[in-house]
N, C-alpha and C positions, 0 to 999 in steps of 0.2 A: 721211727717209721722207715721202712725200706720199700724201694720200688724198683721194678725192672723196666728198662726202656730198651726196646728193640730198634736199633738204628740200622738203616739200610742205605747203602750208597747207590745212587742211580744217576744215569746220565740225564742232563737237562739242557735245554736251550737257554742261553743267557744273552742279554744285550746290555749295553750301558744304561744306567738308570735314566739318563737324559734322552734316550731314544724313545721312551714311553711317554705318551701324552694322555691326559684324562679329559674326557668331554662327555657331559651328560651321563654320568655314572658308568662309563665304559672306558677301557684302556685301548690305545691304538699305537701302532708303529707305522712308519712310512717306508715302503719299499721303493728303492731307487730303480726306476724302469728305464733310465737313460734319457738323453736329450732333454733334460730339465723336467721330466715327468715323474710323478710320484704316485704311488697307490697307497691309500690309507687302509690298514688291515687291523681288524679287531683282534686283541689278544687277551688272555687271562694272565694275571701276574701272580707270582709266588714269592718266595723268599728273596730278599736282597741283602747283599753284603759286598763290601769293598768296591762300591760304585757299579756293581753289576746286579741285574734283576732277572729272575727266572721268568720265562714266558712260555705259555702254552697256546697252541693254535687251534681254536675251536672250529674254524672253517678252512683257512688257508694251510697248505702244507709246503713249508719252505724247501727249496732245492739247493744243492751244493752250488755255491757261487752267487746266490742271492745277496744283494747289498741293501742294507737298511741305514736310514739316516741316524747318525749317532749324536749329532749336535744340531741345534736349530730346529728341532721337530716342532716346538711350540710356535715358532715363526711360520712354519708351513701350515699348521692348523689355523692360525689367525688369518693367513692369506686365503685359505680355503673357505673359511667362514665369511670373510668379507666379500668374496666373489659369489657366494651362494645367495647373498642378500639381493 
């Protein structure tokens, strides 16, 4: 059996795998807004390799210089969920 596979290289946004948290069937990242404030942003995830995961932005459009939480994102999620109760 022979098959042809068309592979295309494309640019993609990636973040560390630990930057992505999952809650209620959705994936999120936290944008660092400074002064101890964080914004939870929904993302779609794609391929992951070598500790990095592809993210797509259904609503938010990242800008150059945006900073995202790379470690401790689940801690922020738990803190957010505890203050929401």
